[in-house]
N, CA, C and O atoms as a GROMACS GRO file, in nm:
protein
  428
    1UNK      N    1   6.102  12.944  12.173
    1UNK     CA    2   5.974  12.946  12.222
    1UNK      C    3   5.864  12.959  12.112
    1UNK      O    4   5.882  13.026  12.011
    2UNK      N    5   5.765  12.900  12.133
    2UNK     CA    6   5.663  12.860  12.041
    2UNK      C    7   5.539  12.942  12.087
    2UNK      O    8   5.447  12.948  12.006
    3UNK      N    9   5.526  13.007  12.206
    3UNK     CA   10   5.406  13.068  12.250
    3UNK      C   11   5.453  13.193  12.304
    3UNK      O   12   5.539  13.192  12.392
    4UNK      N   13   5.400  13.310  12.257
    4UNK     CA   14   5.440  13.434  12.284
    4UNK      C   15   5.322  13.520  12.331
    4UNK      O   16   5.219  13.508  12.265
    5UNK      N   17   5.320  13.610  12.439
    5UNK     CA   18   5.204  13.665  12.493
    5UNK      C   19   5.235  13.818  12.512
    5UNK      O   20   5.347  13.856  12.545
    6UNK      N   21   5.142  13.893  12.492
    6UNK     CA   22   5.174  14.036  12.500
    6UNK      C   23   5.213  14.077  12.658
    6UNK      O   24   5.281  14.179  12.674
    7UNK      N   25   5.172  14.003  12.768
    7UNK     CA   26   5.220  14.027  12.888
    7UNK      C   27   5.365  13.991  12.922
    7UNK      O   28   5.442  14.061  12.987
    8UNK      N   29   5.390  13.865  12.866
    8UNK     CA   30   5.544  13.831  12.843
    8UNK      C   31   5.626  13.932  12.771
    8UNK      O   32   5.732  13.966  12.822
    9UNK      N   33   5.595  13.974  12.677
    9UNK     CA   34   5.650  14.055  12.590
    9UNK      C   35   5.674  14.191  12.669
    9UNK      O   36   5.788  14.237  12.671
   10UNK      N   37   5.584  14.249  12.725
   10UNK     CA   38   5.597  14.353  12.791
   10UNK      C   39   5.692  14.360  12.899
   10UNK      O   40   5.773  14.450  12.919
   11UNK      N   41   5.671  14.236  12.981
   11UNK     CA   42   5.769  14.201  13.077
   11UNK      C   43   5.903  14.194  13.052
   11UNK      O   44   5.984  14.237  13.135
   12UNK      N   45   5.939  14.141  12.939
   12UNK     CA   46   6.076  14.150  12.884
   12UNK      C   47   6.134  14.280  12.861
   12UNK      O   48   6.254  14.302  12.876
   13UNK      N   49   6.043  14.372  12.822
   13UNK     CA   50   6.092  14.497  12.786
   13UNK      C   51   6.148  14.564  12.907
   13UNK      O   52   6.255  14.625  12.903
   14UNK      N   53   6.074  14.553  13.020
   14UNK     CA   54   6.101  14.609  13.159
   14UNK      C   55   6.274  14.578  13.181
   14UNK      O   56   6.348  14.668  13.223
   15UNK      N   57   6.313  14.476  13.156
   15UNK     CA   58   6.473  14.466  13.200
   15UNK      C   59   6.540  14.480  13.088
   15UNK      O   60   6.652  14.429  13.092
   16UNK      N   61   6.508  14.540  12.972
   16UNK     CA   62   6.575  14.568  12.861
   16UNK      C   63   6.591  14.712  12.834
   16UNK      O   64   6.493  14.782  12.856
   17UNK      N   65   6.721  14.780  12.780
   17UNK     CA   66   6.722  14.897  12.764
   17UNK      C   67   6.703  14.976  12.629
   17UNK      O   68   6.748  15.086  12.597
   18UNK      N   69   6.625  14.892  12.562
   18UNK     CA   70   6.566  14.942  12.421
   18UNK      C   71   6.402  14.918  12.422
   18UNK      O   72   6.351  14.831  12.493
   19UNK      N   73   6.327  14.998  12.339
   19UNK     CA   74   6.198  14.975  12.322
   19UNK      C   75   6.163  14.866  12.265
   19UNK      O   76   6.044  14.836  12.267
   20UNK      N   77   6.262  14.780  12.199
   20UNK     CA   78   6.215  14.650  12.136
   20UNK      C   79   6.304  14.554  12.185
   20UNK      O   80   6.415  14.578  12.232
   21UNK      N   81   6.246  14.437  12.172
   21UNK     CA   82   6.318  14.293  12.201
   21UNK      C   83   6.267  14.197  12.107
   21UNK      O   84   6.149  14.177  12.080
   22UNK      N   85   6.381  14.132  12.055
   22UNK     CA   86   6.380  14.023  11.958
   22UNK      C   87   6.320  13.900  12.066
   22UNK      O   88   6.376  13.889  12.176
   23UNK      N   89   6.232  13.832  12.038
   23UNK     CA   90   6.155  13.728  12.101
   23UNK      C   91   6.162  13.600  12.043
   23UNK      O   92   6.141  13.503  12.116
   24UNK      N   93   6.191  13.580  11.905
   24UNK     CA   94   6.164  13.460  11.837
   24UNK      C   95   6.236  13.444  11.696
   24UNK      O   96   6.238  13.540  11.619
   25UNK      N   97   6.283  13.346  11.669
   25UNK     CA   98   6.365  13.350  11.532
   25UNK      C   99   6.351  13.212  11.499
   25UNK      O  100   6.346  13.118  11.578
   26UNK      N  101   6.343  13.210  11.339
   26UNK     CA  102   6.311  13.076  11.281
   26UNK      C  103   6.344  13.104  11.127
   26UNK      O  104   6.274  13.181  11.062
   27UNK      N  105   6.433  13.051  11.081
   27UNK     CA  106   6.469  13.082  10.935
   27UNK      C  107   6.477  13.216  10.899
   27UNK      O  108   6.552  13.280  10.973
   28UNK      N  109   6.421  13.283  10.806
   28UNK     CA  110   6.427  13.422  10.793
   28UNK      C  111   6.322  13.505  10.877
   28UNK      O  112   6.311  13.627  10.868
   29UNK      N  113   6.254  13.434  10.950
   29UNK     CA  114   6.150  13.512  11.042
   29UNK      C  115   6.219  13.553  11.174
   29UNK      O  116   6.299  13.485  11.239
   30UNK      N  117   6.168  13.690  11.204
   30UNK     CA  118   6.244  13.720  11.326
   30UNK      C  119   6.108  13.785  11.378
   30UNK      O  120   6.042  13.854  11.300
   31UNK      N  121   6.065  13.766  11.513
   31UNK     CA  122   5.959  13.829  11.574
   31UNK      C  123   6.028  13.920  11.700
   31UNK      O  124   6.105  13.869  11.782
   32UNK      N  125   5.989  14.065  11.704
   32UNK     CA  126   6.000  14.125  11.803
   32UNK      C  127   5.889  14.192  11.861
   32UNK      O  128   5.778  14.187  11.808
   33UNK      N  129   5.910  14.250  11.962
   33UNK     CA  130   5.789  14.340  12.033
   33UNK      C  131   5.847  14.485  12.042
   33UNK      O  132   5.963  14.507  12.078
   34UNK      N  133   5.766  14.576  12.008
   34UNK     CA  134   5.806  14.713  12.008
   34UNK      C  135   5.729  14.808  12.082
   34UNK      O  136   5.614  14.822  12.041
   35UNK      N  137   5.764  14.882  12.191
   35UNK     CA  138   5.670  14.963  12.243
   35UNK      C  139   5.764  15.085  12.282
   35UNK      O  140   5.820  15.088  12.391
   36UNK      N  141   5.776  15.169  12.204
   36UNK     CA  142   5.832  15.296  12.210
   36UNK      C  143   5.766  15.398  12.316
   36UNK      O  144   5.645  15.394  12.338
   37UNK      N  145   5.846  15.485  12.379
   37UNK     CA  146   5.770  15.562  12.458
   37UNK      C  147   5.805  15.716  12.417
   37UNK      O  148   5.918  15.764  12.406
   38UNK      N  149   5.684  15.778  12.399
   38UNK     CA  150   5.700  15.944  12.329
   38UNK      C  151   5.732  15.946  12.194
   38UNK      O  152   5.656  16.000  12.113
   39UNK      N  153   5.843  15.891  12.158
   39UNK     CA  154   5.882  15.926  12.008
   39UNK      C  155   5.924  15.789  11.937
   39UNK      O  156   5.962  15.698  12.010
   40UNK      N  157   5.919  15.771  11.810
   40UNK     CA  158   5.966  15.645  11.753
   40UNK      C  159   6.074  15.695  11.674
   40UNK      O  160   6.050  15.778  11.586
   41UNK      N  161   6.215  15.644  11.701
   41UNK     CA  162   6.328  15.688  11.632
   41UNK      C  163   6.376  15.594  11.541
   41UNK      O  164   6.494  15.605  11.507
   42UNK      N  165   6.302  15.494  11.488
   42UNK     CA  166   6.341  15.387  11.416
   42UNK      C  167   6.375  15.444  11.266
   42UNK      O  168   6.324  15.542  11.212
   43UNK      N  169   6.462  15.366  11.220
   43UNK     CA  170   6.514  15.396  11.064
   43UNK      C  171   6.466  15.277  10.981
   43UNK      O  172   6.438  15.164  11.022
   44UNK      N  173   6.462  15.330  10.843
   44UNK     CA  174   6.430  15.222  10.754
   44UNK      C  175   6.482  15.080  10.771
   44UNK      O  176   6.604  15.075  10.792
   45UNK      N  177   6.425  14.973  10.767
   45UNK     CA  178   6.504  14.844  10.775
   45UNK      C  179   6.522  14.760  10.652
   45UNK      O  180   6.440  14.774  10.561
   46UNK      N  181   6.623  14.671  10.641
   46UNK     CA  182   6.690  14.597  10.518
   46UNK      C  183   6.599  14.487  10.481
   46UNK      O  184   6.633  14.413  10.389
   47UNK      N  185   6.478  14.467  10.546
   47UNK     CA  186   6.386  14.340  10.511
   47UNK      C  187   6.248  14.387  10.546
   47UNK      O  188   6.219  14.470  10.632
   48UNK      N  189   6.160  14.318  10.460
   48UNK     CA  190   6.032  14.347  10.463
   48UNK      C  191   5.975  14.316  10.612
   48UNK      O  192   6.027  14.229  10.682
   49UNK      N  193   5.863  14.397  10.656
   49UNK     CA  194   5.828  14.360  10.794
   49UNK      C  195   5.649  14.408  10.809
   49UNK      O  196   5.591  14.501  10.752
   50UNK      N  197   5.604  14.326  10.888
   50UNK     CA  198   5.465  14.333  10.935
   50UNK      C  199   5.448  14.382  11.081
   50UNK      O  200   5.519  14.337  11.171
   51UNK      N  201   5.366  14.463  11.100
   51UNK     CA  202   5.341  14.504  11.232
   51UNK      C  203   5.201  14.465  11.279
   51UNK      O  204   5.111  14.508  11.208
   52UNK      N  205   5.169  14.399  11.377
   52UNK     CA  206   5.050  14.377  11.436
   52UNK      C  207   5.017  14.450  11.558
   52UNK      O  208   5.057  14.408  11.666
   53UNK      N  209   4.940  14.564  11.547
   53UNK     CA  210   4.914  14.644  11.678
   53UNK      C  211   4.847  14.551  11.781
   53UNK      O  212   4.748  14.479  11.768
   54UNK      N  213   4.928  14.574  11.885
   54UNK     CA  214   4.878  14.477  12.026
   54UNK      C  215   4.818  14.586  12.117
   54UNK      O  216   4.747  14.543  12.208
   55UNK      N  217   4.829  14.695  12.111
   55UNK     CA  218   4.761  14.797  12.201
   55UNK      C  219   4.799  14.919  12.125
   55UNK      O  220   4.885  14.936  12.038
   56UNK      N  221   4.688  15.025  12.195
   56UNK     CA  222   4.696  15.189  12.166
   56UNK      C  223   4.638  15.227  12.009
   56UNK      O  224   4.576  15.153  11.933
   57UNK      N  225   4.678  15.360  11.992
   57UNK     CA  226   4.644  15.394  11.849
   57UNK      C  227   4.740  15.525  11.831
   57UNK      O  228   4.819  15.573  11.912
   58UNK      N  229   4.706  15.569  11.696
   58UNK     CA  230   4.798  15.696  11.670
   58UNK      C  231   4.790  15.714  11.529
   58UNK      O  232   4.683  15.706  11.469
   59UNK      N  233   4.910  15.741  11.468
   59UNK     CA  234   4.922  15.755  11.328
   59UNK      C  235   5.048  15.687  11.275
   59UNK      O  236   5.152  15.686  11.341
   60UNK      N  237   5.039  15.634  11.163
   60UNK     CA  238   5.151  15.565  11.104
   60UNK      C  239   5.196  15.599  10.972
   60UNK      O  240   5.126  15.563  10.878
   61UNK      N  241   5.312  15.669  10.949
   61UNK     CA  242   5.380  15.722  10.841
   61UNK      C  243   5.437  15.582  10.771
   61UNK      O  244   5.498  15.493  10.831
   62UNK      N  245   5.401  15.585  10.633
   62UNK     CA  246   5.469  15.460  10.569
   62UNK      C  247   5.504  15.529  10.423
   62UNK      O  248   5.416  15.558  10.343
   63UNK      N  249   5.639  15.551  10.400
   63UNK     CA  250   5.662  15.634  10.280
   63UNK      C  251   5.614  15.780  10.289
   63UNK      O  252   5.650  15.863  10.372
   64UNK      N  253   5.524  15.797  10.187
   64UNK     CA  254   5.441  15.932  10.166
   64UNK      C  255   5.304  15.928  10.232
   64UNK      O  256   5.238  16.031  10.225
   65UNK      N  257   5.257  15.834  10.288
   65UNK     CA  258   5.137  15.814  10.343
   65UNK      C  259   5.146  15.835  10.491
   65UNK      O  260   5.245  15.795  10.552
   66UNK      N  261   5.047  15.896  10.554
   66UNK     CA  262   5.015  15.899  10.691
   66UNK      C  263   4.867  15.860  10.738
   66UNK      O  264   4.779  15.943  10.716
   67UNK      N  265   4.836  15.752  10.795
   67UNK     CA  266   4.717  15.697  10.843
   67UNK      C  267   4.700  15.682  10.990
   67UNK      O  268   4.798  15.671  11.064
   68UNK      N  269   4.582  15.682  11.032
   68UNK     CA  270   4.546  15.637  11.188
   68UNK      C  271   4.566  15.493  11.192
   68UNK      O  272   4.563  15.428  11.087
   69UNK      N  273   4.584  15.447  11.288
   69UNK     CA  274   4.593  15.308  11.329
   69UNK      C  275   4.547  15.287  11.467
   69UNK      O  276   4.558  15.368  11.559
   70UNK      N  277   4.490  15.158  11.473
   70UNK     CA  278   4.463  15.110  11.630
   70UNK      C  279   4.476  14.965  11.649
   70UNK      O  280   4.517  14.892  11.559
   71UNK      N  281   4.446  14.928  11.753
   71UNK     CA  282   4.466  14.795  11.815
   71UNK      C  283   4.410  14.690  11.721
   71UNK      O  284   4.293  14.707  11.687
   72UNK      N  285   4.476  14.577  11.672
   72UNK     CA  286   4.426  14.490  11.596
   72UNK      C  287   4.462  14.493  11.450
   72UNK      O  288   4.451  14.392  11.381
   73UNK      N  289   4.513  14.627  11.395
   73UNK     CA  290   4.559  14.629  11.259
   73UNK      C  291   4.668  14.588  11.228
   73UNK      O  292   4.760  14.586  11.311
   74UNK      N  293   4.685  14.546  11.099
   74UNK     CA  294   4.828  14.474  11.032
   74UNK      C  295   4.860  14.578  10.943
   74UNK      O  296   4.779  14.627  10.865
   75UNK      N  297   4.999  14.617  10.955
   75UNK     CA  298   5.056  14.719  10.875
   75UNK      C  299   5.191  14.657  10.795
   75UNK      O  300   5.269  14.579  10.849
   76UNK      N  301   5.203  14.694  10.690
   76UNK     CA  302   5.305  14.619  10.591
   76UNK      C  303   5.397  14.722  10.560
   76UNK      O  304   5.344  14.830  10.534
   77UNK      N  305   5.538  14.716  10.556
   77UNK     CA  306   5.646  14.812  10.510
   77UNK      C  307   5.742  14.738  10.446
   77UNK      O  308   5.807  14.651  10.503
   78UNK      N  309   5.756  14.773  10.316
   78UNK     CA  310   5.856  14.717  10.242
   78UNK      C  311   5.995  14.746  10.284
   78UNK      O  312   6.008  14.847  10.354
   79UNK      N  313   6.103  14.678  10.257
   79UNK     CA  314   6.236  14.692  10.294
   79UNK      C  315   6.269  14.835  10.240
   79UNK      O  316   6.226  14.875  10.132
   80UNK      N  317   6.361  14.920  10.335
   80UNK     CA  318   6.400  15.030  10.288
   80UNK      C  319   6.321  15.156  10.299
   80UNK      O  320   6.375  15.266  10.287
   81UNK      N  321   6.184  15.141  10.323
   81UNK     CA  322   6.098  15.246  10.307
   81UNK      C  323   6.095  15.328  10.454
   81UNK      O  324   6.101  15.266  10.560
   82UNK      N  325   6.088  15.458  10.450
   82UNK     CA  326   6.094  15.533  10.576
   82UNK      C  327   5.976  15.514  10.640
   82UNK      O  328   5.878  15.533  10.569
   83UNK      N  329   5.952  15.474  10.781
   83UNK     CA  330   5.824  15.472  10.823
   83UNK      C  331   5.860  15.513  10.980
   83UNK      O  332   5.974  15.524  11.027
   84UNK      N  333   5.727  15.535  11.055
   84UNK     CA  334   5.753  15.559  11.186
   84UNK      C  335   5.574  15.552  11.244
   84UNK      O  336   5.477  15.531  11.171
   85UNK      N  337   5.571  15.574  11.367
   85UNK     CA  338   5.468  15.580  11.459
   85UNK      C  339   5.477  15.713  11.505
   85UNK      O  340   5.581  15.751  11.558
   86UNK      N  341   5.356  15.805  11.488
   86UNK     CA  342   5.365  15.934  11.560
   86UNK      C  343   5.236  15.961  11.646
   86UNK      O  344   5.137  15.892  11.622
   87UNK      N  345   5.231  16.047  11.735
   87UNK     CA  346   5.135  16.088  11.811
   87UNK      C  347   5.057  15.956  11.871
   87UNK      O  348   4.935  15.943  11.879
   88UNK      N  349   5.150  15.868  11.908
   88UNK     CA  350   5.054  15.726  11.952
   88UNK      C  351   5.043  15.738  12.101
   88UNK      O  352   5.120  15.798  12.176
   89UNK      N  353   4.933  15.669  12.135
   89UNK     CA  354   4.902  15.676  12.294
   89UNK      C  355   5.014  15.619  12.382
   89UNK      O  356   5.117  15.569  12.338
   90UNK      N  357   4.986  15.630  12.496
   90UNK     CA  358   5.104  15.609  12.603
   90UNK      C  359   5.091  15.426  12.605
   90UNK      O  360   5.192  15.362  12.634
   91UNK      N  361   4.981  15.366  12.577
   91UNK     CA  362   4.976  15.225  12.593
   91UNK      C  363   5.018  15.161  12.451
   91UNK      O  364   5.005  15.038  12.442
   92UNK      N  365   5.062  15.221  12.352
   92UNK     CA  366   5.112  15.176  12.233
   92UNK      C  367   5.195  15.069  12.245
   92UNK      O  368   5.283  15.077  12.331
   93UNK      N  369   5.187  14.960  12.171
   93UNK     CA  370   5.272  14.824  12.168
   93UNK      C  371   5.242  14.765  12.036
   93UNK      O  372   5.130  14.771  11.985
   94UNK      N  373   5.363  14.697  11.972
   94UNK     CA  374   5.317  14.624  11.845
   94UNK      C  375   5.412  14.505  11.840
   94UNK      O  376   5.526  14.503  11.886
   95UNK      N  377   5.351  14.412  11.781
   95UNK     CA  378   5.435  14.289  11.731
   95UNK      C  379   5.503  14.330  11.610
   95UNK      O  380   5.444  14.409  11.536
   96UNK      N  381   5.635  14.283  11.575
   96UNK     CA  382   5.700  14.336  11.448
   96UNK      C  383   5.758  14.184  11.414
   96UNK      O  384   5.820  14.109  11.490
   97UNK      N  385   5.716  14.160  11.263
   97UNK     CA  386   5.781  14.035  11.200
   97UNK      C  387   5.864  14.083  11.068
   97UNK      O  388   5.819  14.142  10.970
   98UNK      N  389   5.980  14.048  11.091
   98UNK     CA  390   6.073  14.085  10.974
   98UNK      C  391   6.092  13.943  10.913
   98UNK      O  392   6.097  13.843  10.984
   99UNK      N  393   6.100  13.938  10.786
   99UNK     CA  394   6.114  13.796  10.698
   99UNK      C  395   6.156  13.830  10.567
   99UNK      O  396   6.153  13.944  10.521
  100UNK      N  397   6.196  13.729  10.509
  100UNK     CA  398   6.254  13.741  10.365
  100UNK      C  399   6.391  13.777  10.366
  100UNK      O  400   6.447  13.794  10.474
  101UNK      N  401   6.462  13.795  10.242
  101UNK     CA  402   6.583  13.833  10.204
  101UNK      C  403   6.615  13.974  10.256
  101UNK      O  404   6.525  14.050  10.293
  102UNK      N  405   6.743  14.008  10.259
  102UNK     CA  406   6.799  14.162  10.273
  102UNK      C  407   6.749  14.211  10.136
  102UNK      O  408   6.760  14.153  10.028
  103UNK      N  409   6.690  14.336  10.163
  103UNK     CA  410   6.642  14.416  10.039
  103UNK      C  411   6.502  14.382  10.006
  103UNK      O  412   6.446  14.446   9.917
  104UNK      N  413   6.428  14.273  10.080
  104UNK     CA  414   6.313  14.248  10.047
  104UNK      C  415   6.276  14.156   9.948
  104UNK      O  416   6.349  14.127   9.854
  105UNK      N  417   6.136  14.096   9.972
  105UNK     CA  418   6.086  14.005   9.829
  105UNK      C  419   6.070  14.088   9.698
  105UNK      O  420   6.040  14.208   9.707
  106UNK      N  421   6.084  14.042   9.605
  106UNK     CA  422   6.024  14.100   9.475
  106UNK      C  423   5.860  14.103   9.482
  106UNK      O  424   5.795  14.009   9.528
  107UNK      N  425   5.811  14.206   9.436
  107UNK     CA  426   5.675  14.238   9.436
  107UNK      C  427   5.603  14.120   9.344
  107UNK      O  428   5.482  14.122   9.325
   0.00000   0.00000   0.00000
């Protein structure tokens, strides 16, 4: 699939038993859509990742920092770093892009 939309991504989650769904993969790139309800239970990942906030707002914990986020923002998380979304709105959803080698890229 070369074209992804928020409405198609949300629709694909309705028939899925998890709050995320892989929608595209090419080489080391994996694109997912994530829309947790109530609480974000994710664990640190083994690859670097980028979030592009599709809708909603809240707070993002990334290692030792906690900052507000809103629709349209881009957030980066290095591999292995504890992170989660907190106090997010009911309409929160985000694109997730995993890329690079296991363990993350060198800075």
